[in-house]
N, CA, C and O atoms as a MOPAC input file, in Angstrom:
PM7 MOZYME 1SCF
protein

 N     44.40700 1   143.55800 1   111.31000 1
 C     44.97000 1   144.36800 1   110.29500 1
 C     46.61700 1   144.20500 1   110.20200 1
 O     47.33000 1   144.25400 1   111.20400 1
 N     47.06100 1   144.02700 1   109.01200 1
 C     48.59200 1   143.68800 1   108.80300 1
 C     49.18700 1   145.25000 1   108.58400 1
 O     48.53800 1   146.23700 1   108.23600 1
 N     50.29100 1   145.18500 1   108.82500 1
 C     51.15000 1   146.53300 1   108.74400 1
 C     52.49300 1   146.27100 1   108.84000 1
 O     52.88900 1   145.40000 1   109.61400 1
 N     53.30700 1   146.95900 1   108.10300 1
 C     54.77300 1   146.74100 1   108.19400 1
 C     55.42000 1   148.21000 1   107.61300 1
 O     54.79200 1   149.12600 1   107.08300 1
 N     56.73100 1   148.14000 1   107.86100 1
 C     57.51200 1   149.38600 1   107.32300 1
 C     57.36700 1   149.31300 1   105.98300 1
 O     57.44500 1   148.19100 1   105.48100 1
 N     57.13200 1   150.45400 1   105.12800 1
 C     57.19100 1   150.59200 1   103.71700 1
 C     58.57800 1   150.76900 1   103.37700 1
 O     59.35700 1   151.44500 1   104.05000 1
 N     58.90700 1   150.07900 1   102.19800 1
 C     60.26900 1   150.18100 1   101.53000 1
 C     60.09700 1   150.33300 1   100.15600 1
 O     59.06200 1   150.06200 1    99.54800 1
 N     61.25100 1   150.82400 1    99.61600 1
 C     61.40400 1   150.97900 1    98.03100 1
 C     62.72500 1   150.33700 1    97.84400 1
 O     63.53300 1   150.65000 1    98.71800 1
 N     63.12100 1   149.59900 1    97.02300 1
 C     64.21900 1   148.71500 1    96.81600 1
 C     64.92600 1   148.53300 1    97.97800 1
 O     66.12700 1   148.77900 1    98.09100 1
 N     64.07000 1   148.02300 1    99.01900 1
 C     64.59800 1   147.58500 1   100.29000 1
 C     64.98800 1   148.65700 1   101.34400 1
 O     65.33000 1   148.36100 1   102.48900 1
 N     64.92700 1   149.66300 1   100.96600 1
 C     65.12800 1   150.92500 1   101.95200 1
 C     63.79500 1   151.65600 1   102.42700 1
 O     62.82800 1   151.90600 1   101.70700 1
 N     63.92300 1   151.93300 1   103.70500 1
 C     62.83600 1   152.76100 1   104.27700 1
 C     62.63000 1   154.05600 1   103.61000 1
 O     63.58800 1   154.50900 1   102.98300 1
 N     61.50700 1   154.73700 1   103.64800 1
 C     61.40700 1   155.93300 1   103.37900 1
 C     60.38600 1   156.66900 1   104.16300 1
 O     59.67100 1   155.99600 1   104.90600 1
 N     60.17200 1   158.25700 1   104.09200 1
 C     59.26500 1   159.02700 1   104.73200 1
 C     58.08900 1   159.41800 1   103.81600 1
 O     58.21000 1   159.76900 1   102.64200 1
 N     56.81000 1   159.30300 1   104.57700 1
 C     55.63200 1   159.59000 1   103.90900 1
 C     55.53900 1   161.03300 1   103.65500 1
 O     56.53000 1   161.70700 1   103.93600 1
 N     54.52600 1   161.59700 1   103.17800 1
 C     54.43700 1   163.11900 1   102.83800 1
 C     54.35400 1   164.01000 1   104.05800 1
 O     54.41500 1   165.22200 1   103.85200 1
 N     54.21700 1   163.55900 1   105.34600 1
 C     54.22300 1   164.04000 1   106.40500 1
 C     55.44100 1   164.15900 1   107.12200 1
 O     55.62800 1   164.92000 1   108.07100 1
 N     56.37200 1   163.26200 1   106.55600 1
 C     57.87900 1   163.29900 1   107.31600 1
 C     58.09800 1   162.15000 1   108.16800 1
 O     59.15500 1   162.00700 1   108.78200 1
 N     56.98700 1   161.19300 1   108.23900 1
 C     57.12400 1   160.03800 1   109.09900 1
 C     57.56200 1   158.71200 1   108.27500 1
 O     57.38800 1   158.55700 1   107.06700 1
 N     58.09200 1   157.89400 1   109.06000 1
 C     58.46000 1   156.53200 1   108.30700 1
 C     57.27100 1   155.95100 1   107.76100 1
 O     56.31700 1   155.78300 1   108.52100 1
 N     57.18100 1   155.60600 1   106.51000 1
 C     56.06200 1   155.40400 1   105.65300 1
 C     55.58200 1   153.75300 1   106.26100 1
 O     56.41500 1   152.91800 1   106.61300 1
 N     54.34400 1   153.56700 1   106.28000 1
 C     54.02300 1   152.26000 1   106.53200 1
 C     52.86400 1   151.67100 1   105.54600 1
 O     51.94100 1   152.39900 1   105.18100 1
 N     52.95500 1   150.44400 1   105.17500 1
 C     52.19800 1   149.91100 1   104.45900 1
 C     51.15600 1   149.03900 1   105.34800 1
 O     51.46300 1   148.56500 1   106.44100 1
 N     49.85800 1   148.88600 1   104.72600 1
 C     48.74100 1   148.08500 1   105.64300 1
 C     48.19300 1   147.25500 1   104.83800 1
 O     48.04200 1   147.55900 1   103.65500 1
 N     47.75600 1   145.93100 1   105.38300 1
 C     46.58100 1   144.95300 1   104.76000 1
 C     47.39300 1   144.67600 1   103.44700 1
 O     48.61200 1   144.53400 1   103.54100 1
 N     46.70800 1   144.58300 1   102.09500 1
 C     47.28100 1   143.91200 1   101.05600 1
 C     48.32000 1   144.68300 1   100.64500 1
 O     49.05800 1   143.97900 1    99.95600 1
 N     48.78900 1   145.94800 1   100.75000 1
 C     50.08000 1   146.51500 1   100.36900 1
 C     51.16600 1   145.93800 1   101.07400 1
 O     52.21300 1   145.71700 1   100.46500 1
 N     51.01100 1   145.55400 1   102.76500 1
 C     51.78000 1   145.07700 1   103.48600 1
 C     52.12300 1   143.55000 1   103.22300 1
 O     53.28500 1   143.15600 1   103.31200 1
 N     51.00000 1   142.64300 1   102.87400 1
 C     51.21200 1   141.30000 1   102.47300 1
 C     52.16700 1   141.18400 1   101.37000 1
 O     53.16300 1   140.46100 1   101.39500 1
 N     51.72700 1   142.10700 1   100.18400 1
 C     52.48200 1   141.87100 1    98.95500 1
 C     53.84600 1   142.36700 1    99.14100 1
 O     54.73200 1   141.63500 1    98.69900 1
 N     54.22300 1   143.54400 1    99.74800 1
 C     55.41100 1   143.88000 1   100.16100 1
 C     56.40000 1   142.68600 1   100.65700 1
 O     57.53400 1   142.46400 1   100.23500 1
 N     55.65300 1   141.94100 1   101.70600 1
 C     56.35300 1   141.05900 1   102.44000 1
 C     56.75500 1   139.68400 1   101.15200 1
 O     57.85100 1   139.12900 1   101.08700 1
 N     55.74500 1   139.42800 1   100.38300 1
 C     55.93200 1   138.63100 1    99.28700 1
 C     56.87000 1   138.89500 1    98.43400 1
 O     57.48200 1   137.96800 1    97.90400 1
 N     57.17700 1   140.31500 1    98.12300 1
 C     58.15700 1   140.79800 1    97.16800 1
 C     59.56900 1   140.42600 1    97.93900 1
 O     60.46400 1   139.79300 1    97.37700 1
 N     59.64100 1   140.83200 1    99.10000 1
 C     60.74000 1   140.48700 1   100.04800 1
 C     61.30600 1   139.00400 1   100.07200 1
 O     62.47600 1   138.66800 1    99.88900 1
 N     60.20700 1   138.18800 1   100.34200 1
 C     60.46500 1   136.77700 1   100.24000 1
 C     61.03400 1   136.27100 1    99.01200 1
 O     62.04400 1   135.56600 1    99.00000 1
 N     60.42800 1   136.60500 1    98.02700 1
 C     60.85800 1   136.27500 1    96.56800 1
 C     62.11200 1   136.54200 1    96.29600 1
 O     62.69000 1   135.81400 1    95.48900 1
 N     62.87600 1   137.75100 1    96.96600 1
 C     64.03900 1   138.13900 1    96.48100 1
 C     65.28300 1   137.47500 1    97.55000 1
 O     66.48000 1   137.51100 1    97.26200 1
 N     64.85000 1   137.00500 1    98.54500 1
 C     65.65900 1   136.54400 1    99.72500 1
 C     66.33600 1   135.33200 1    99.17400 1
 O     65.67400 1   134.43600 1    98.65200 1
 N     67.76000 1   135.27500 1    99.28400 1
 C     68.63700 1   134.07800 1    98.63300 1
 C     68.68000 1   133.00100 1   100.05400 1
 O     68.79900 1   133.40100 1   101.21200 1
 N     68.57100 1   131.78700 1    99.69400 1
 C     68.74200 1   130.73800 1   100.54700 1
 C     70.19400 1   130.99200 1   101.55100 1
 O     71.28100 1   131.07400 1   100.97900 1
 N     70.12600 1   131.08600 1   102.78700 1
 C     71.44200 1   131.39000 1   103.71100 1
 C     71.67500 1   132.67000 1   103.86700 1
 O     72.62400 1   132.98300 1   104.58500 1
 N     70.93600 1   133.62600 1   103.28800 1
 C     71.51700 1   135.08300 1   103.60600 1
 C     70.97900 1   135.59600 1   104.80600 1
 O     71.49300 1   136.64400 1   105.19600 1
 N     69.90100 1   135.02500 1   105.61400 1
 C     69.26600 1   135.40800 1   106.57300 1
 C     70.22900 1   134.80500 1   107.85100 1
 O     70.34000 1   133.60300 1   108.09500 1
 N     70.93900 1   135.96300 1   108.65800 1
 C     71.76400 1   135.51100 1   109.66800 1
 C     71.04200 1   134.58300 1   110.65900 1
 O     71.60400 1   133.56300 1   111.05700 1
 N     69.84000 1   134.91200 1   111.05100 1
 C     69.04500 1   134.24700 1   112.13700 1
 C     68.11800 1   133.12500 1   111.65000 1
 O     67.31500 1   132.52700 1   112.36500 1
 N     68.32800 1   132.91800 1   110.35900 1
 C     67.38000 1   131.82900 1   109.71000 1
 C     68.06100 1   131.40500 1   108.26000 1
 O     67.69300 1   131.84100 1   107.16900 1
 N     69.16700 1   130.43500 1   108.49200 1
 C     70.01300 1   130.03700 1   107.44100 1
 C     69.03700 1   129.13900 1   106.65400 1
 O     69.29600 1   129.02800 1   105.45600 1
 N     68.00600 1   128.50900 1   107.10300 1
 C     67.35900 1   127.73800 1   106.10100 1
 C     66.11500 1   128.55300 1   105.30200 1
 O     65.42200 1   127.97000 1   104.46800 1
 N     65.95100 1   129.71300 1   105.59100 1
 C     65.02600 1   130.54700 1   104.96100 1
 C     65.42900 1   131.13200 1   103.70700 1
 O     66.61800 1   131.44400 1   103.63700 1
 N     64.65600 1   131.36400 1   102.63900 1
 C     64.92200 1   131.87800 1   101.44200 1
 C     64.79500 1   130.99200 1   100.20000 1
 O     64.42200 1   129.82900 1   100.35000 1
 N     65.06900 1   131.44600 1    99.04000 1
 C     64.92700 1   130.79400 1    97.85300 1
 C     66.20600 1   130.33500 1    97.23100 1
 O     67.06600 1   131.15500 1    96.90900 1
 N     66.37600 1   128.89200 1    97.03000 1
 C     67.74900 1   128.40800 1    96.59300 1
 C     67.96700 1   128.63300 1    94.85600 1
 O     67.94700 1   127.81800 1    93.93400 1
 N     68.14600 1   129.88800 1    94.88100 1
 C     68.22600 1   130.29300 1    93.39000 1
 C     69.53600 1   129.66500 1    92.79500 1
 O     69.56100 1   129.32700 1    91.61200 1
 N     70.64900 1   129.50500 1    93.63500 1
 C     71.76900 1   129.06800 1    92.98500 1
 C     71.66200 1   127.43500 1    92.88300 1
 O     72.16900 1   126.81700 1    91.94800 1
 N     71.03100 1   126.88400 1    93.82100 1
 C     70.90000 1   125.33400 1    93.86800 1
 C     69.96400 1   124.90100 1    92.66600 1
 O     70.09900 1   123.85100 1    92.03900 1
 N     69.07100 1   125.78700 1    92.45400 1
 C     68.09500 1   125.33300 1    91.44300 1
 C     68.36600 1   125.94000 1    89.96900 1
 O     68.28200 1   125.17500 1    89.00800 1
 N     68.65000 1   127.13100 1    89.79800 1
 C     68.70600 1   127.88800 1    88.68700 1
 C     69.97200 1   128.22900 1    88.09300 1
 O     70.12000 1   128.07000 1    86.88100 1
 N     70.86400 1   128.66300 1    88.78100 1
 C     72.16000 1   129.21600 1    88.47500 1
 C     73.39000 1   128.25400 1    88.56800 1
 O     74.54600 1   128.63800 1    88.39100 1
 N     73.03900 1   126.99200 1    88.85700 1
 C     74.06500 1   125.99600 1    89.27300 1
 C     74.03900 1   124.84400 1    88.15600 1
 O     73.26800 1   123.90100 1    88.33700 1
 N     74.70600 1   124.87100 1    87.20700 1
 C     74.67700 1   123.60700 1    86.12700 1
 C     73.25400 1   123.57300 1    85.29200 1
 O     72.94300 1   124.56200 1    84.62800 1
 N     72.60000 1   122.69000 1    85.32800 1
 C     71.36700 1   122.50400 1    84.62800 1
 C     70.17600 1   123.11800 1    85.32800 1
 O     69.81900 1   122.52700 1    86.34700 1
 N     69.46400 1   124.24100 1    84.95700 1
 C     68.54100 1   124.63200 1    85.70300 1
 C     67.41300 1   123.73000 1    86.00500 1
 O     67.07400 1   122.91300 1    85.14900 1
 N     66.84200 1   123.79200 1    87.05800 1
 C     65.69600 1   122.87600 1    87.54400 1
 C     64.71800 1   123.95700 1    88.03400 1
 O     64.59600 1   124.42800 1    89.16400 1
 N     64.03200 1   124.23800 1    86.86800 1
 C     62.86600 1   125.35200 1    87.10000 1
 C     61.75400 1   124.93200 1    87.92800 1
 O     61.29900 1   125.70400 1    88.77200 1
 N     61.17400 1   123.50700 1    87.71500 1
 C     60.41300 1   123.02600 1    88.73300 1
 C     60.48200 1   123.03900 1    90.14500 1
 O     59.54600 1   123.28500 1    90.90600 1
 N     61.83900 1   122.71100 1    90.49900 1
 C     62.31100 1   122.84300 1    91.74800 1
 C     62.28500 1   124.19000 1    92.27200 1
 O     61.85600 1   124.44100 1    93.39800 1
 N     62.86400 1   125.30900 1    91.25000 1
 C     62.76300 1   126.64500 1    91.82500 1
 C     61.30000 1   127.11800 1    91.97200 1
 O     60.94200 1   127.80500 1    92.92800 1
 N     60.54100 1   126.75500 1    91.06900 1
 C     59.06100 1   127.18400 1    91.17700 1
 C     58.27800 1   126.58200 1    92.52100 1
 O     57.39400 1   127.18000 1    93.13300 1
 N     58.68900 1   125.55200 1    92.76900 1
 C     58.13600 1   124.82900 1    94.16600 1
 C     58.69400 1   125.55300 1    95.25500 1
 O     57.89800 1   125.71200 1    96.18000 1
 N     59.87300 1   126.06100 1    95.42700 1
 C     60.37800 1   126.80200 1    96.35700 1
 C     60.05400 1   128.02800 1    96.59000 1
 O     60.11800 1   128.45500 1    97.74300 1
 N     59.61300 1   128.89200 1    95.46000 1
 C     59.22100 1   130.12200 1    95.54100 1
 C     57.60400 1   129.91800 1    95.89600 1
 O     57.09700 1   130.64300 1    96.75200 1
 N     57.05700 1   129.21900 1    95.42100 1
 C     55.46100 1   128.87100 1    95.80700 1
 C     55.41600 1   128.65100 1    97.31700 1
 O     54.63600 1   129.28400 1    98.02900 1
 N     56.33500 1   127.67000 1    97.82700 1
 C     56.17100 1   127.28100 1    98.98400 1
 C     56.25800 1   128.41300 1   100.21500 1
 O     55.56100 1   128.55200 1   101.22000 1
 N     57.54400 1   129.25200 1    99.65400 1
 C     57.97300 1   130.40100 1   100.47100 1
 C     56.85600 1   131.32800 1   100.52600 1
 O     56.63700 1   131.89000 1   101.59900 1
 N     56.14200 1   131.55800 1    99.55200 1
 C     54.92500 1   132.61400 1    99.54000 1
 C     53.90800 1   131.90000 1   100.33700 1
 O     53.45900 1   132.58400 1   101.25600 1
 N     53.48100 1   130.85000 1   100.24500 1
 C     52.46800 1   130.51100 1   101.10100 1
 C     52.60100 1   130.57100 1   102.49400 1
 O     51.67400 1   130.65200 1   103.30000 1
 N     53.91300 1   130.52500 1   102.76100 1
 C     54.17400 1   130.69900 1   104.36300 1
 C     54.05000 1   132.05200 1   104.96900 1
 O     54.19000 1   132.27400 1   106.17200 1
 N     53.77700 1   132.94800 1   104.05500 1
 C     53.63200 1   134.42900 1   104.45900 1
 C     52.15900 1   134.61500 1   105.10400 1
 O     51.13600 1   134.27000 1   104.51300 1
 N     52.17900 1   135.21200 1   106.41000 1
 C     50.95200 1   135.65400 1   106.99400 1
 C     50.03800 1   136.30100 1   106.03900 1
 O     50.47100 1   137.26600 1   105.41000 1
 N     48.89500 1   135.92000 1   105.85600 1
 C     47.87800 1   136.54100 1   104.83500 1
 C     47.70400 1   135.99800 1   103.49800 1
 O     46.76300 1   136.29700 1   102.76300 1
 N     48.67100 1   135.16300 1   103.19600 1
 C     48.64000 1   134.57800 1   101.90800 1
 C     47.66400 1   133.51900 1   101.97700 1
 O     47.70600 1   132.73200 1   102.92300 1
 N     46.81300 1   133.41800 1   101.10000 1
 C     45.75900 1   132.03800 1   100.96100 1
 C     46.18000 1   131.28600 1    99.71900 1
 O     46.14100 1   130.05600 1    99.68400 1
 N     46.57300 1   132.00600 1    98.72500 1
 C     46.78300 1   131.16800 1    97.60000 1
 C     47.87000 1   131.86100 1    96.59400 1
 O     47.81200 1   133.07900 1    96.42300 1
 N     48.80200 1   131.12100 1    95.97000 1
 C     49.47000 1   131.42500 1    94.76200 1
 C     48.68500 1   131.16800 1    93.55600 1
 O     48.79000 1   130.05800 1    93.03300 1
 N     47.85000 1   132.12000 1    93.00500 1
 C     46.90900 1   131.73600 1    92.00400 1
 C     47.87300 1   131.51900 1    90.65100 1
 O     47.53500 1   130.59400 1    89.91300 1
 N     48.74300 1   132.10100 1    90.37100 1
 C     49.53500 1   132.00300 1    89.19000 1
 C     51.13100 1   132.37300 1    89.43500 1
 O     51.51000 1   133.34000 1    90.09600 1
 N     51.86100 1   131.56300 1    88.87500 1
 C     53.21300 1   131.94900 1    88.86500 1
 C     54.21700 1   131.42600 1    87.63000 1
 O     54.59500 1   130.27900 1    87.39100 1
 N     54.47300 1   132.51300 1    87.02300 1
 C     55.18600 1   132.46500 1    85.72500 1
 C     56.69800 1   132.69700 1    85.95200 1
 O     57.01900 1   133.70800 1    86.57700 1
 N     57.64000 1   131.87000 1    85.51200 1
 C     59.03700 1   132.12000 1    85.70600 1
 C     59.91000 1   131.92500 1    84.45000 1
 O     59.53700 1   131.07800 1    83.63900 1
 N     60.80100 1   132.47900 1    84.26000 1
 C     61.69300 1   132.22300 1    83.04000 1
 C     63.22800 1   132.56600 1    83.30300 1
 O     63.62100 1   133.41300 1    84.10400 1
 N     64.03300 1   131.75800 1    82.48600 1
 C     65.42700 1   132.12100 1    82.87200 1
 C     66.03300 1   132.25800 1    81.38200 1
 O     65.83500 1   131.44100 1    80.48300 1
 N     66.83400 1   133.47600 1    81.27200 1
 C     67.51600 1   133.81600 1    80.14600 1
 C     68.95000 1   134.45000 1    80.49200 1
 O     68.97800 1   135.17900 1    81.48300 1
 N     69.92600 1   134.28800 1    79.91100 1
 C     71.17600 1   134.96000 1    80.06400 1
 C     71.41400 1   135.28600 1    81.52100 1
 O     71.70700 1   136.41700 1    81.90700 1
 N     71.25900 1   134.14500 1    82.37600 1
 C     71.48300 1   134.07100 1    83.91200 1
 C     70.79300 1   135.15400 1    84.54300 1
 O     71.27600 1   135.74900 1    85.50700 1
 N     69.66700 1   135.43800 1    84.03200 1
 C     68.68800 1   136.36800 1    84.68800 1
 C     67.25700 1   135.70200 1    84.82800 1
 O     66.59200 1   135.29500 1    83.87600 1
 N     66.91900 1   135.65700 1    86.04000 1
 C     65.35900 1   134.85300 1    86.37000 1
 C     64.36700 1   135.87500 1    86.51000 1
 O     64.54600 1   136.71500 1    87.39200 1
 N     63.40700 1   135.93800 1    85.82500 1
 C     62.13500 1   136.65400 1    85.75900 1
 C     61.17000 1   136.09400 1    86.39700 1
 O     61.22200 1   134.88000 1    86.20000 1
 N     60.34500 1   136.37500 1    87.04200 1
 C     59.05200 1   136.03000 1    87.91000 1
 C     58.10100 1   136.70700 1    87.84600 1
 O     58.36100 1   137.91100 1    87.83400 1
 N     56.65400 1   136.34000 1    87.77800 1
 C     55.47200 1   136.94300 1    87.93900 1
 C     54.51400 1   136.18600 1    88.71200 1
 O     54.24900 1   135.02000 1    88.42100 1
 N     53.96000 1   136.81800 1    89.72400 1
 C     53.16900 1   135.80900 1    90.26100 1
 C     51.84900 1   136.82400 1    90.88000 1
 O     51.94300 1   137.97100 1    91.31700 1
 N     50.69100 1   136.01600 1    90.75500 1
 C     49.33000 1   136.55400 1    91.29000 1
 C     49.18600 1   135.78100 1    92.49100 1
 O     49.35200 1   134.56100 1    92.52300 1
 N     48.81000 1   136.64100 1    93.68900 1
 C     48.83000 1   135.87300 1    95.01100 1
 C     47.35800 1   136.66900 1    95.78800 1
 O     47.12500 1   137.85100 1    96.04200 1
 N     46.63200 1   135.52400 1    95.98000 1
 C     45.47100 1   135.87900 1    96.75800 1
 C     45.53500 1   135.85900 1    98.38700 1
 O     45.88500 1   134.88900 1    99.05900 1
 N     45.13500 1   137.09300 1    98.86800 1
 C     45.44600 1   137.18100 1   100.37000 1
 C     44.06500 1   137.44100 1   101.04700 1
 O     42.99400 1   137.62400 1   100.46800 1
 N     44.27400 1   137.42200 1   102.22800 1
 C     43.05000 1   137.64200 1   103.15800 1
 C     42.35100 1   139.14800 1   102.67400 1
 O     41.17600 1   139.41100 1   102.93000 1
 N     43.20000 1   140.02200 1   101.98800 1
 C     42.75300 1   141.38100 1   101.84800 1
 C     42.51800 1   141.69800 1   100.39100 1
 O     42.33200 1   142.84900 1    99.99700 1
 N     42.53200 1   140.69500 1    99.64300 1
 C     42.42500 1   140.70600 1    98.12200 1
 C     43.44600 1   140.16600 1    97.27000 1
 O     44.10300 1   139.23400 1    97.73300 1
 N     43.71700 1   140.59400 1    96.05900 1
 C     44.51600 1   139.91200 1    95.01100 1
 C     45.83700 1   140.82800 1    94.73300 1
 O     45.60500 1   141.97600 1    94.35400 1
 N     46.83200 1   140.54200 1    94.84200 1
 C     48.15400 1   141.27700 1    94.41000 1
 C     48.78300 1   140.69500 1    93.42200 1
 O     48.46500 1   139.56700 1    93.04400 1
 N     49.88200 1   141.48100 1    92.80700 1
 C     50.85400 1   140.92500 1    91.99600 1
 C     52.28000 1   141.17800 1    92.38400 1
 O     52.54700 1   142.28300 1    92.85700 1
 N     53.11800 1   140.38700 1    92.25600 1
 C     54.55700 1   140.62200 1    92.40500 1
 C     55.21500 1   140.31900 1    91.07900 1
 O     54.79100 1   139.46200 1    90.30400 1
 N     56.42100 1   141.17800 1    90.83700 1
 C     57.22500 1   140.57000 1    89.62400 1
 C     58.74000 1   141.08700 1    89.97600 1
 O     59.05300 1   142.01500 1    90.72200 1
 N     59.49600 1   140.30900 1    89.30200 1
 C     60.93200 1   140.98200 1    89.44000 1
 C     62.00300 1   139.92300 1    88.81500 1
 O     61.64500 1   138.80100 1    88.45500 1
 N     63.19500 1   140.32600 1    88.73100 1
 C     64.26400 1   139.59200 1    88.29900 1
 C     65.42100 1   139.51700 1    89.24700 1
 O     65.74600 1   140.48800 1    89.92900 1
 N     65.99200 1   138.46200 1    89.28900 1
 C     67.17100 1   137.95900 1    90.03700 1
 C     68.24200 1   137.84600 1    89.10700 1
 O     67.93300 1   137.16500 1    88.12900 1
 N     69.48400 1   138.32700 1    89.09700 1
 C     70.67500 1   137.97600 1    88.21500 1
 C     71.62000 1   137.26400 1    88.92400 1
 O     72.06900 1   137.65500 1    90.00100 1
 N     72.02700 1   135.99200 1    88.24600 1
 C     72.80300 1   134.93900 1    88.76000 1
 C     74.08100 1   135.35100 1    88.77500 1
 O     74.96700 1   134.60100 1    89.18600 1

């Protein structure tokens, strides 16, 4: 069973009983994938090689969407419980990157989506 502390906008919150909220199984894996998709390369103090190279692929000069898609797909596949990235759709407009992914996990299928501003 997978479990993690539940977050909303990267903040912990309390459940209806006043305890720190926990996500389990599919919700846990999908939350981890959402966090990975938003993590910028070099921002993790103890893992400078981890994260998505947003600026190197999308927001620096000529956007290289193929390189970005490969990086995010690879990062998602490294998450515990992820079996396959079924679909990944990205677009860039006005220095904003939008992404939608369908992810097959050992607990079922989930969807992540978001936007990153350059």
